[in-house]
N, C-alpha and C positions, 0 to 999 in steps of 0.2 A: 719251390722254384719252377718256373715254366720256361720252355724253349720251343721254337717253331719246329714242327715236324719236317722231315725231308720232303723235297718237291716230288720225288717219285711216289711217296705215300699219298700226296694230294692227287697226283695223276691217277693212281689206282682207285682211290675213293670216288673221284669224279666219273671214271669209267664204270665203276660198279653201280653208282646211282643211276646212270643213263641205261645201262644194260638191264638192271633189275626192273626199272620202270617199263621198259619194252616187254619184258617177260610177263609182267603183271597184266598187260593189255592184250590178252589172248582172245582171238575171235570166237572160238567155240564156247569158252567160258562166258564171254559177254552175251552171246546168243542165249545161252541157258538161263542167264540172270533175267533176261527181258522177255523171253518167249518160250512157250512150250506147246506141243501138239498133244491132244488127247483125242484119239480117233480122228475124226475130221473136223475137230474144233481147234482153233488156234487161240491160245490165251496170251494176252500181253501183260507186261509188267508183273510177272509172277513173283519176282523178288521183292518188289516194294509193297505188294499186297493191295494195290489200287484196284478199283472195281470197274475198269473199263470193260465194255461188253466184248465177249469173245467173237472171233470171226468164224463164221460157219462156212465150211467147204462142201457141205452136203450136196448142193446143187451144181457144183463145179465138175465138169467132165475132164478138165485138164488144167495143169498149171504151166504158165509160161514164165521163165526166169530170164531176166536181162541183167547181167552183171558187168560192171565197168569200173575201172580205176585200178590203183596200185594194190588194193586188197581184194580184187575181184576173185582170184582163185580160192583163197581160204574162205571167203564169204560164201562162194558157190558150193564148195565141198561141204561146209558146215550145214548149209540149208538143205542140200540133197540128202545128207545123212539123217536129217530129222523129219523129212516129209513122210506122211503116212505111206506105208508100203504099197498100197493098192492105188495110189493116186498117180495118174500118168502125167509126165512132165516133159517139156522140151525147153530149149533155151539158147541164148547167145551170150558168149563171154568174151570180153576184150580186156586183156591184161598185159603186163609188161613182157610176159613170155607165154608160150604155149606148153602145157604140161606134157611130159613124155607119155603118161598113161591118160588117155582121153576117154571121156564118157560119150558114147555114140549118140546120145540124145542132145548133146550140146554142140553148137557150132563155135569153135574157138578161133580167136583172132589175136595177133600180136599187134598191139597199138603202140604208137610212139609217145614219148614224153621227154622234154617239154614241147616237142613239135609233132604234129600229126604225121601219119604215114598212110600208104595205100591201105594197110590193115585197118587203120582208123576209119577211113571212108567206107571200106567194105563192111565193117562191123555195124556202122550206122545204117547203111542201106538194108542189111539183113534184119536188124532190130526193128526198123520202121516197117518193113514188109510184114514181119510176123505180128507186130502189134496191130497193124491195120486189119489183119484177118481175125483178130481176137474178138469174141462176142461176150454176151452176158454170162455164159457158162465157162468162161476162161478166167481163172484167178491169176493175176499178174503180180509177180514179186520182182521188184527192182532192188538190186544190190549195188549201192552207189558209194564210192570212196574217192578220195582225192586223187588227182591225176587224170580223172575221167574227161576233163575238158579237152585234152589233146588226144587221149586214147580213143575216144569215140567222137568223130567230127564229120560234118558234112555241111557245106555252105548252103544257105537258103537260096542263093542265086546259083543255079546249075552251071552258069558260064564261068564260074571261078574255078580254076584248076587246082590240083593238089599242090603244085609248086607255089602258086599264089597264096593258097591257104597256109602253107608252111611259112612263107614270108610274113604273112599277117600275124601269125602266132609269134614268130621270132621278134618282130617289131614290138609287140606288146610286152614280151618277157624282158626285153632290154630297155623298156621305156622308163623304169623307175616308179611306175604306178604300183599301188598296192594290189594284192590279189583280188580284193573285192572290186576295185575299179577295173582291173583287167577282165574279170568275169562279167561285169556289167556290159562291157563292149562286146565280149564274146556272145552274150545272150542275144544280141541284136544282129548277129552274123550267122548263127548256126541253126540248122534244121532239127537238131536234137536237143538243144538247150532251152532254157526258159519255159520248162514244163511241156515241151513239144513231144517228148516220148510218151508222157501220160495222155496227152490229147490224142495221140495216134490210136489209143485203145479206149476211146471215150466210154463205151458201154461196159467195159470189164471192171469188176472190183479189183482194187489195187492196193498193195502194201509196199512202201519204200522203207528199206532198212539202210541206215546211214552209218558210215564211219566218218565222223566230222573232222576235217582238217582246217576248220574255220572256227571263229568264236560261235558259241551256241546261239547268240542273238542273231547270227547271220547264216543260218543253215541253207538259205537259198544260194549261197556261193559254193557249196560242195559240188564239184564237177560242173559248175555253172548252172545248177538247178535243172537237170533234165526232166524231173518228175514233179516238181513243186510249182505252185503259182508264182509268176514273176512279178515283182513289185517295182522293178526298175522301169524307167521311162526312156523314150528316145531322146527327150530333152537332156536327161542326165548323161546318156551315151554321147551325144554331140558335145556336151560341155567337156567331157573327158577327152574326146578327140581333139578339141581345141586347146585344152590345158597342156597336153603333152605333145602338141604339134604332130599328130599322128597321120592325118590324112595325106600329107605330102610325102610321108615315108612309106605308105602302103603301095603295093603294086597297082597298076592302072585299073584292073578289073575290080579290085576291092574298093579302091577310091570311088570309082563310078557307081558301085553298088550303094555305098553309104550316101553319096550325093543324090541318089535317086529317091531316098527315103524322106518322108514328111516327118520332121522332128516332133510334131504335135500329135502324131497318130499312134498313141499308146493306149491300150485298154484301161478303162477307168477302174474296173473291179475284176482282177484276174480270177478270184475265187468263184466268180459267177459262171465260169465255164462248166458245163455238166461233167467233164472228165474228172473234176476234183470233188464232186459230190459223193463219190464212192471210193475215195482214196484216203489212205491212212499212212502215217509216218511214225517210225520208231528209230531213235538214235541208239545204236548198240555201244559205241565207244566215241569219246571225244577227247580233245586236248585236256579237258578238265580231269579225266580219268588218268591220263598219262602224267600230268603234273602232280596229282595227288599221290600216285604210286612213287614218284620221285621224292616227294616230301617224306613219305613214310620210310623209305629206305635210308634217306639222309639222316633221319632221326634215329634209326636203328644203329647207325654208325657213330652216334653220339654227337651229331651236329645240331646246334640250334638253327632253325630254318626261318628265313624270311622270303616271302614271295612278292615279286614286283614285276607285273606285266605291263607297266606303263609304256614301254618302248615298242610294243607290238606295232608292226607296220612302219617303224621308223627306218630312216636311212641307216645303214650298218655302222657308219662312223659316229653318228649322233647317238646310236644305241650303245655302242661300246664305251663312249665317253660317259654317258649317263650312268651306266651300270657300275663302272669302275669308281666313279665319284660317289655313287650311292653306297657302294660296298665300303669305301673308306670312311664315310660318315657313320655307318653302322658299327664299324670296327672300333670306333672310339669308345663305345659302350660295351662291345662284345667282340673281343679279338678272335675268338673261336667261333666260326660262322660259316653257314651255307646260304648263299643267295641264289634263288631259282627264278628264272624268267622264261616264260613260254611264249609261243607265237612265232612270227616270222619278221625278219628284217628285209629291207629292199636294197637292191643293187642296181645302179644305172650303168649300163655298158656303153661307153662312148667310142669304142674302137675295138680292134681285134683283142680277143681274150685268150688266156692260156687255159690251164686245167684248174678247176676249182668251182666253188659255189658260194652262196651267201654265208654259210656257216664258217667255212675256212677263211673267207674274207673278213668276217667279224673277228675271228680268233687272231688273225695276223694283225689287224688294226689294234686290237687290245694288246698284243705283244709289243708293238711299237710304243704304245703309251706306257706299258710296264717297264720298258727298258730304261726309262728315266728315273725309276725308283727300285733298283735291283735289290735293295735291302728287304723288301717285302716278300714274304713267302706266300704266294697266291697262285692258284691254278684256275684257269678259265677254260671251260669246255663248251663248245657249241656244236650241236649235231642235230640231224633230222631223223625223225622216227621212221621214215621210209627207207633209211639206210643209204640214200643217194643224195649227194650234195652237188647240184649243178651237173656238169659234164665229167665229174670225177668218179672214181670207184670207191670213194670214202663217204661216210655219213657226215663227217665233220673233222674237227681237230681240237687239240688241247694246247694252250699257250701258258707261259709263265714268264717271270722276269728275266730268265736266261735265254729265252727263245731267240731273240735278235742276235745276241752275241754268238750263240752256237751256230746260227744260220750263216753268219758272216765268216766264221771259221771254216765252213764248208764251201765258201766261195759265193754265197748268195748275197744279193742286195735286197733286203726285205722291203725297202721303199719301192724299188722297181717291181718286185713281185706283186705288191699291193696294187700299184698303178696299172699293171698289165693283167690283173685278175688271174694270177698264176700262183695262187697260194698253195695248191695241193702239192706241187713239185717240191716246194720248200719243206712243208710239213712231212712229206713222205721221206725225204732225206734225213730228217731229224728223228723219224720213228714216232711222230706225234700225231699221226692221223687216227681218227676213230673209224674203224672198219668193221662193219657188221654184215655186209652184203645186203641185197634187197630183203626187207623184213616181211613183206606181204602185209604191211600195215601203213598207215599214214595219218598221224595225229599231230602234225605240225612239228616245230623245232623246240629244242630245250637248251637253255644256256645255264651253266652251273658255275658259280664262283665259290671257291673254297679257300679257307685259311684255318689252320688248326695249331693249337699249342698242346704240348704234353708236359706232364708234371714230372720233374726230376726228383729222385729221392736220395 
């Protein structure tokens, strides 16, 4: 005889799957899987045994490290610890915070996210200055992770102020556009995106190490592609500006900048620039690694696992409806189940918002749908691998069929919380937020749907 396990057990299992997946995606371990130094030779893909030619640093007098994004600090520390001891290095690092113990060889900046700050501008100016002084005997290592689009920023038009750049980013984030679409527009605005960091050090040999918070087919969207050739066109950019009615929402200086551009004036072959002839790229970690680690831990807990990433980049309501319906269909054949879905959902902000982000918005929307079928024992977790969901201190939240009833007993109106994008307040009161603190990583989001039966004897 079987019976559904208690909801608190499902909550614990969902938390464990998410937490263990994070632990498995360790930056130093990933670095050692992909790269190793032997003297002044750098070997790539050591784990897979592929025969890529090693990178020789024999003729390099110094190394210049440019680190940006949410994982900038652990990526920087890992790289420095593995550099040959006699190799001189300097660098620029822009991260969510400045470490207490600083390396005197590195210029540290605190960048903003999701909106740029003065630190974002200062880091961009410093990085460009140092890169423009780099020559053939300087080996440049770019350490790029998600969040870098805002953390390192500088408009191509110097007349655009920081306040107007902030308003530009804020409008994009609230537009409902996908991250790839947002980054396409950013690439045509910024002096450090669309490969322009690499172009600033045209003569130097370069290696970009990525932590990919985008699908592997779209690596050019990581931090809006500061070091890779850009394949987006101005025509695509202007099409997006029109689709989301953005020009009229931008500050005047930003609007005038875009209106001054020729939509047809995009390079035909980005790879033809000499800056990319001596540039290589290695992806240390991706959302695939994060998802696979979650699959393995869910199986270790005894769950049959189904992966469905169909709703990546969907609106949060459409995504929650789809995944709950998909889960119900799967349960007809397998009541005991874990459904995993990775990627990101979109949220369009139409007015003032409270505390929360896309993951808690998704979880609350799922809770409202589950309230109509309280007999089902089902837990839904949605959380971000960076540990930060929107403007909240949480990574995400867990919902179940009792969430709405419990919230109302605490005096909340869940429909109003959803409408005002104030989901964190509600989930915090219920004790159902997922809190990790900033993880120093960024491999997109994970949604976990769980149901489990146990055998009674």
